[in-house]
C-alpha positions in Angstrom: 31.1 95.9 -57.2 32.1 97.2 -60.5 28.3 98.8 -60.9 28.7 100.4 -57.5 32.2 102.0 -58.9 30.1 103.1 -61.8 27.6 104.8 -59.3 30.0 106.4 -57.6 31.8 108.2 -60.9 28.0 108.9 -62.2 27.2 110.6 -58.1 30.5 112.1 -58.0 30.8 114.5 -61.3 27.7 116.3 -60.8 29.0 117.0 -56.9 32.8 117.8 -58.2 30.6 120.4 -61.0 28.1 122.1 -58.4 31.3 122.4 -56.0 32.8 124.1 -58.8 30.5 126.4 -59.8 29.7 127.5 -55.8 33.2 128.6 -55.7 32.5 130.9 -58.5 29.7 132.7 -57.0 31.5 132.6 -53.7 34.4 134.0 -55.6 32.0 137.1 -57.4 30.2 137.8 -54.6 33.2 138.7 -52.1 32.8 141.5 -50.2 35.5 144.3 -51.0 38.4 143.9 -48.6 40.8 146.7 -49.4 39.8 149.2 -47.5 41.6 152.9 -48.4 41.5 156.0 -46.1 42.7 159.1 -47.3 44.8 160.7 -45.4 46.3 157.3 -44.9 46.3 155.4 -48.3 49.2 156.2 -51.0 49.5 155.0 -54.3 52.7 156.7 -55.4 54.4 153.4 -55.7 51.6 151.7 -56.9 51.5 150.4 -60.9 50.2 153.0 -63.1 46.9 151.5 -64.2 45.8 151.6 -59.8 46.5 155.3 -59.8 44.7 156.0 -63.2 41.7 153.9 -61.6 41.8 156.0 -58.3 42.0 159.2 -60.0 38.3 158.1 -61.8 37.0 156.8 -58.4 38.4 160.1 -56.2 36.5 162.4 -59.0 33.4 160.7 -59.6 30.2 161.1 -57.5 27.5 159.9 -55.0 23.9 159.9 -56.3 21.8 161.4 -53.2 19.4 157.9 -54.0 22.9 156.4 -51.9 22.8 159.0 -49.3 19.3 158.6 -48.3 19.4 154.4 -47.7 23.1 154.9 -46.2 21.1 157.2 -43.7 18.3 155.2 -42.9 20.3 152.4 -42.9 22.6 154.0 -40.6 19.3 154.8 -38.4 18.0 151.6 -38.2 21.4 149.9 -37.6 22.2 152.6 -34.8 18.6 151.7 -33.5 19.5 148.3 -32.8 22.2 149.2 -30.6 25.1 149.0 -33.2 27.6 151.7 -32.7 27.4 154.1 -35.5 31.0 154.2 -36.5 30.8 149.8 -36.4 27.4 150.9 -38.7 29.3 153.3 -41.2 31.8 150.5 -41.4 29.5 148.0 -42.2 27.8 150.0 -45.0 31.4 151.2 -46.0 31.9 147.5 -46.8 28.5 147.1 -48.6 27.9 149.6 -50.7 28.7 149.1 -54.3 30.0 152.7 -55.0 33.9 153.2 -55.0 34.0 156.6 -54.2 31.2 156.8 -51.0 33.2 153.5 -49.3 36.2 155.1 -49.4 34.8 158.2 -47.9 32.7 156.4 -45.1 35.7 154.3 -44.4 37.8 157.4 -43.8 35.1 158.7 -41.4 35.0 155.9 -39.5 38.9 155.7 -39.2 38.4 159.6 -37.8 35.2 158.9 -35.8 37.9 156.1 -34.1 40.3 158.3 -33.4 38.6 161.2 -31.5 36.8 163.4 -34.2 32.8 163.9 -34.0 31.1 162.3 -36.7 29.8 165.6 -38.2 33.4 167.1 -38.5 34.3 164.0 -40.1 31.7 164.3 -43.0 32.6 168.1 -43.0 35.5 167.3 -44.5 34.2 166.3 -47.6 31.9 168.6 -49.0 31.3 167.4 -52.4 29.7 164.3 -50.6 27.6 165.4 -47.7 26.1 168.9 -48.0 26.1 171.6 -45.0 22.3 170.7 -44.3 23.1 167.1 -43.8 26.3 167.8 -41.6 24.3 170.4 -39.6 21.7 168.0 -38.8 24.3 164.8 -38.2 26.0 167.9 -35.4 22.6 169.1 -34.1 21.9 165.6 -33.3 25.3 165.1 -31.6 25.0 168.0 -29.2 21.3 167.1 -28.5 21.8 163.7 -27.6 19.2 162.3 -30.2 21.7 161.6 -32.8 19.7 158.2 -33.5 16.3 160.8 -34.0 18.0 162.9 -36.3 19.4 160.4 -38.8 15.7 159.3 -39.2 15.1 163.0 -40.0 17.9 163.1 -42.2 16.6 160.3 -44.2 13.6 161.0 -44.7 14.5 164.4 -46.0 17.2 163.2 -48.3 14.5 160.6 -49.3 11.9 163.5 -50.6 14.9 165.0 -52.7 15.8 162.5 -54.1 12.3 161.5 -55.0 11.1 165.0 -56.2 14.4 164.7 -58.8 13.0 161.7 -60.2 9.4 163.2 -60.8 10.9 166.4 -62.0 13.5 164.1 -64.1 10.8 161.7 -65.2 8.3 165.0 -66.3 10.8 166.1 -68.4 12.0 163.0 -70.0 9.4 162.6 -72.1 9.4 165.6 -74.2 13.0 165.8 -74.3 12.8 162.6 -75.9 10.5 163.6 -78.4 11.7 166.9 -79.4 15.4 164.6 -80.0 13.4 162.0 -82.5 12.3 165.3 -84.2 15.4 166.6 -84.7 17.3 163.6 -85.5 14.4 162.7 -88.0 14.8 166.4 -89.6 18.6 165.9 -90.1 18.4 162.5 -91.4 15.7 163.3 -94.3 17.6 166.5 -95.3 20.9 164.5 -95.4 20.1 161.1 -96.7 16.4 161.0 -98.0 16.2 165.0 -99.8 19.5 164.3 -101.8 17.1 161.1 -103.6 14.3 163.4 -104.0 16.1 166.5 -105.5 17.9 163.8 -108.2 14.4 162.4 -109.3 13.1 165.7 -109.4 16.2 166.9 -111.6 16.0 163.9 -114.1 11.9 164.8 -114.6 12.9 168.2 -115.7 11.0 170.1 -112.7 12.2 173.7 -111.9 12.8 175.1 -108.8 10.3 177.7 -108.8 7.6 175.0 -109.4 8.5 173.3 -106.2 5.8 174.3 -103.7 6.8 176.9 -101.1 7.4 173.8 -97.7 9.6 171.6 -100.5 11.8 175.0 -101.7 12.2 175.7 -97.8 13.5 172.0 -97.4 15.8 172.7 -100.4 17.6 175.5 -99.1 16.9 173.9 -95.3 19.3 171.1 -97.2 22.0 173.3 -98.6 22.7 175.1 -95.7 22.7 172.1 -93.6 25.0 170.1 -95.7 27.3 172.7 -97.0 27.5 175.0 -94.0 27.5 172.1 -91.1 30.6 173.1 -89.4 29.6 176.8 -89.7 26.5 176.0 -87.8 28.7 173.8 -85.3 31.1 176.8 -84.7 27.9 179.0 -84.0 26.6 176.9 -81.7 29.9 176.4 -79.8 30.1 179.8 -79.7 26.9 180.6 -78.8 26.8 178.3 -76.0 30.3 179.2 -74.9 29.4 183.0 -74.9 26.5 182.1 -72.9 28.3 180.5 -70.2 30.3 183.1 -69.6 27.5 185.4 -69.0 26.2 183.0 -66.4 29.3 182.6 -64.5 29.2 186.4 -63.8 27.8 187.7 -60.4 25.3 189.9 -62.3 24.7 187.6 -65.5 24.0 184.6 -62.9 20.8 186.7 -61.0 19.6 187.5 -64.1 19.7 183.8 -65.2 17.9 182.4 -62.0 15.7 185.3 -62.4 14.5 184.7 -66.4 14.0 180.7 -65.1 11.7 182.0 -62.4 9.7 183.8 -64.6 9.4 181.4 -68.1 5.7 180.6 -68.2 4.4 176.9 -66.2 8.1 176.0 -65.8 8.7 179.0 -64.3 6.0 178.2 -61.6 6.6 174.9 -60.7 10.2 176.2 -60.1 9.3 178.8 -57.6 7.3 175.9 -56.0 10.4 173.7 -55.6 12.5 175.9 -53.9 9.4 177.2 -51.4 9.3 173.3 -50.6 13.2 173.2 -50.1 12.9 176.2 -48.1 10.2 174.9 -45.4 11.3 171.8 -45.5 14.9 172.2 -44.8 14.3 175.1 -42.2 11.5 172.4 -40.4 14.4 169.5 -40.1 17.3 172.1 -39.0 15.0 173.8 -35.9 13.4 170.6 -35.2 17.5 169.4 -34.8 17.7 172.0 -32.2 19.5 174.8 -34.3 19.0 178.4 -33.8 16.8 180.0 -36.2 19.6 182.3 -37.6 21.8 179.4 -38.1 19.2 177.2 -39.8 18.3 180.8 -42.4 22.2 180.6 -43.2 22.7 176.9 -43.8 19.6 177.0 -45.9 20.7 179.7 -47.8 23.8 178.1 -49.0 21.7 175.0 -50.0 19.1 176.6 -52.3 20.9 177.3 -55.5 18.5 179.7 -57.0 20.2 183.0 -56.3 16.7 185.2 -56.3 15.7 182.7 -53.3 19.4 183.6 -51.6 19.3 187.3 -52.0 15.6 187.4 -49.9 16.6 184.8 -47.3 19.6 187.1 -46.7 17.4 189.8 -46.3 15.3 187.7 -44.0 18.2 186.6 -42.3 18.9 190.5 -41.8 15.7 190.8 -40.6 15.8 188.2 -37.8 18.9 189.9 -36.7 17.4 193.5 -36.1 14.4 192.0 -34.2 11.7 191.1 -37.0 10.3 188.0 -38.2 10.8 185.5 -41.3 7.1 186.3 -41.9 7.5 189.8 -42.2 10.3 189.8 -44.5 9.2 186.9 -46.5 5.6 189.4 -47.5 7.5 192.1 -49.0 8.5 189.2 -52.1 4.7 187.3 -53.0 6.6 186.6 -56.1 8.9 183.9 -54.4 6.8 182.9 -51.2 3.2 182.5 -51.9 0.5 184.3 -49.1 -0.3 181.3 -47.7 3.2 179.7 -46.6 3.5 183.6 -45.6 0.8 182.8 -43.1 1.5 179.2 -42.1 4.9 180.6 -40.9 3.5 183.8 -39.2 1.0 181.3 -37.2 4.6 179.1 -36.5 6.2 182.1 -35.0 3.1 183.2 -33.1 3.1 179.7 -31.5 6.8 179.3 -31.1 6.3 176.2 -33.0 7.9 177.3 -36.4 9.9 173.9 -37.1 7.3 171.7 -36.9 4.7 173.9 -38.7 7.3 174.5 -41.8 7.4 170.9 -41.9 3.7 170.5 -41.8 3.9 173.1 -44.9 6.6 171.2 -46.7 4.2 168.2 -46.6 1.7 169.9 -47.9 3.7 172.1 -50.8 5.4 168.1 -51.7 1.7 167.5 -52.8 1.1 170.4 -54.4 4.0 169.9 -56.6 3.0 166.4 -57.3 -0.2 167.7 -58.9 1.7 169.9 -60.6 3.8 167.6 -62.5 0.8 165.5 -63.2 -1.1 168.6 -64.7 1.8 169.2 -66.5 2.3 166.1 -68.2 -1.2 166.0 -68.8 -1.0 169.3 -71.0 2.3 168.3 -72.6 1.3 165.1 -74.3 -1.6 166.9 -76.6 0.7 169.6 -77.2 3.1 166.9 -78.0 1.2 164.9 -80.4 0.1 168.6 -82.5 3.6 169.3 -83.0 4.6 165.9 -84.0 1.7 165.6 -86.5 2.4 169.1 -87.8 6.1 168.3 -88.1 5.1 164.9 -90.4 2.4 166.6 -92.4 4.8 169.5 -93.4 7.1 166.8 -94.2 5.1 164.7 -96.5 3.4 167.8 -98.1 7.2 168.9 -98.6 8.1 165.4 -100.1 5.0 163.9 -101.8 3.7 167.1 -103.4 6.5 167.7 -106.0 6.1 163.7 -106.5 2.5 163.7 -107.7 3.0 166.9 -109.8 5.7 165.1 -111.6 4.1 161.6 -112.0 0.8 164.2 -113.0 3.6 165.6 -115.6 4.6 162.1 -116.9 1.3 161.3 -117.0 
């Protein structure tokens, strides 16, 4: 009997440990059960820490990748026969983004009380764009919400993918430039003073130093002696720039300059053309009238040059003209091949489907452009880094060699 009791004790201890850790895992994976609904939830009597947390949550953003996944999952659940409000509540309880969870809970709450999904979404313009709300509204009106949600998921996903590709292309050169600036400042602040002391002890005159070394000496004096003035100057220049581009005239000029930058300007124009044709295609295919689709697209594109031209296109269409005829007067913004494709779509009364095909073609062209741009930047940056290292080596090593020869 004693041996059996020992065996029971040995078997029982691991079982209790497993049970303990399973409970911890269960607590760690608990679904958030506190549903906060804007307009109903009141935190005035809550502790200060809760109110501070609510402030930061309510002022946080929702990433475009999160929205793309949301629209896709909602479309899949609706396609499976789940009511749209129930699908939204299910996703709201699962998402890790607390701000998005609160927004979705509020959207579901308002929809359950008779408000349409698009109207509920329109109460959160900082989360849902005008294009997204317009597509959902069109789906509700024509009774094709499921199809429109799939289209919206695809469109938002492509925008997210494009932004990730643009960021990936920009990350490498920005990282290299930041590293070079950091190394240069570190050399001037910590390494160069030791070299100056060595040269002073060796009796080397300033006029005998190589030109590059003298240039670095002056740079060292400026960085260490007037860093505060440089910082104030940078802040003033940045502030003046921000104040200038806030004005309507300055903002237009800045958007125009961005489109004129060599290489990058061409890429930006292609990105905005892609946004234009993709949004026109999705909105017209969702059932929106052409004028409404153009107005929504105009609000969605950030560049003011394109906004001005789309406004002119809207006026032309209102007067009975065609989109392609108005766009042909601005070939700097709209390439001839895009204009011709739009003209074909207008003649065949299939502008939406043609615009979607043009957007797919432009998506591939932008991908190729990014690859070419990356392949060009890499050797240029390698050459730039090599030149930078050579200048530092000459500036630091040349006077040391001269000093060693004098000592010899």
